[in-house]
C-alpha positions in Angstrom: 0.0 0.0 0.0 2.9 2.3 0.7 4.1 2.1 -2.8 0.7 2.9 -4.2 0.4 6.0 -2.0 3.9 7.0 -3.0 3.1 6.8 -6.7 -0.2 8.6 -6.2 1.8 11.3 -4.3 4.3 11.6 -7.1 1.5 11.9 -9.6 -0.3 14.6 -7.5 2.9 16.5 -7.1 3.5 16.6 -10.8 -0.1 17.5 -11.5 0.1 20.2 -8.9 3.1 21.7 -10.7 1.3 21.6 -14.0 -1.7 23.2 -12.3 0.4 26.3 -11.6 0.1 27.1 -15.3 -3.4 25.8 -16.0 -6.2 27.6 -13.9 -8.6 24.6 -14.3 -6.1 22.4 -12.2 -5.7 23.5 -8.6 -1.9 23.3 -8.3 -1.2 24.0 -4.6 -4.1 21.8 -3.3 -2.9 18.9 -5.4 0.7 19.4 -4.2 -0.7 19.4 -0.7 -2.5 16.2 -1.3 0.9 14.7 -2.5 2.2 15.5 1.0 -0.8 13.9 2.6 -0.4 10.7 0.5 3.2 10.5 1.6 2.2 11.1 5.3 0.2 7.9 5.2 3.2 5.8 4.1 6.1 4.5 6.2 8.3 7.3 4.7 6.1 10.2 5.7 6.9 12.0 9.0 5.5 15.5 8.7 4.4 17.3 11.9 0.8 18.3 12.3 1.7 21.9 12.4 3.6 21.6 9.1 0.6 19.9 7.4 -1.9 22.5 8.7 0.3 25.4 7.6 0.7 23.8 4.1 -3.1 23.2 3.9 -3.8 26.8 4.8 -1.2 28.1 2.3 -2.7 26.0 -0.4 -6.2 27.4 0.2 -4.8 31.0 0.3 -2.9 30.5 -2.9 -6.1 29.3 -4.7 -8.0 32.3 -3.4 -5.3 34.7 -4.4 -5.1 33.2 -7.8 -8.6 34.4 -8.5 -8.3 37.7 -6.7 -4.9 39.0 -7.7 -5.5 39.6 -11.4 -8.6 41.7 -10.6 -6.7 43.5 -7.9 -3.9 44.2 -10.3 -6.3 45.7 -12.8 -7.9 47.9 -10.2 -4.5 49.0 -8.8 -3.4 50.2 -12.2 -6.5 52.3 -12.6 -9.0 49.8 -13.9 -12.7 50.0 -13.4 -15.2 47.3 -12.6 -15.5 46.7 -16.3 -11.8 46.1 -16.6 -11.8 43.9 -13.6 -14.7 41.8 -15.0 -12.9 41.7 -18.3 -9.7 40.3 -16.7 -11.7 37.8 -14.7 -13.6 36.6 -17.8 -10.3 36.5 -19.6 -8.9 34.1 -17.0 -11.7 31.6 -17.6 -11.7 31.9 -21.4 -7.9 31.7 -21.4 -8.1 28.2 -19.8 -9.4 26.8 -23.1 -6.4 28.3 -25.0 -3.7 27.2 -22.6 -0.9 27.9 -22.2 -0.7 31.2 -24.1 -4.3 32.0 -23.5 -3.8 32.0 -19.7 -1.5 35.0 -20.0 -3.0 36.7 -23.0 -6.8 36.5 -22.5 -6.9 38.3 -19.1 -4.9 41.1 -20.6 -7.2 41.3 -23.6 -10.3 41.0 -21.4 -9.1 43.9 -19.2 -8.3 46.0 -22.2 -11.7 45.4 -23.8 -13.6 46.0 -20.5 -11.8 49.3 -19.9 -12.1 50.4 -23.5 -15.9 49.8 -23.6 -16.1 52.0 -20.4 -14.4 55.1 -21.7 -12.8 54.6 -25.2 -9.4 55.6 -23.7 -6.8 53.2 -25.1 -4.0 54.5 -22.8 -6.0 53.9 -19.7 -7.2 50.6 -21.1 -3.7 49.4 -21.8 -2.6 50.4 -18.3 -5.4 48.4 -16.7 -4.6 45.5 -19.0 -0.9 45.7 -17.8 -2.1 45.6 -14.2 -4.1 42.5 -15.0 -1.0 40.9 -16.5 1.1 41.8 -13.4 -1.6 40.3 -11.2 -1.6 37.0 -13.2 2.2 36.8 -13.0 2.1 37.5 -9.3 -0.4 34.7 -8.8 1.7 32.3 -10.9 4.8 33.1 -8.9 3.0 32.5 -5.6 1.7 29.1 -6.9 5.1 28.1 -8.3 6.9 29.0 -5.0 4.4 27.2 -2.9 4.2 24.1 -5.1 8.0 24.1 -5.3 8.3 24.1 -1.5 5.8 21.3 -1.2 7.6 19.2 -3.8 10.9 19.9 -2.1 9.6 18.6 1.2 7.9 15.6 -0.5 11.2 14.6 -2.1 13.3 15.3 1.0 10.9 13.2 3.1 11.1 10.3 0.6 14.9 10.5 0.5 15.0 10.5 4.3 12.6 7.7 4.5 14.6 5.6 2.1 17.7 6.2 4.2 15.9 5.2 7.3 13.7 2.4 6.1 14.8 1.6 2.6 12.4 0.3 0.0 11.0 -2.7 1.8 7.6 -4.3 1.5 5.9 -4.7 4.9 
């Protein structure tokens, strides 16, 4: 059973990393589940505090992934239309991954702003804010998933040193 959980954990860690780039796949929660799978094996030895902190960070990363692009649009002078355009762009961009994930929120924010006041300079600034927000969310997810994958691998290596790969 340990080997099955280990392989499921490896699969979830890889899927979590891919999920950093594809909004339809919740990257940080899947990376957390990889840690959870490992915890149920003979090689897992994470503290409860560590697991709770990682779970909370995974939830926060998912929430921020949806909030930060809209926040970036608003911070760079965007209106509600630009914010909605960026948000719609995130969802439409999923279907045109990987380029669409970055391009469509930018286009959506631009179109939303442009329909509000026909000012291309302001619309472009809001679109840039959306792009900055998306990149910020991506970096947050990559860092968090990277940390979780690091701890996953470190725990497996430590477990192999201590227990080896034995069938119990």
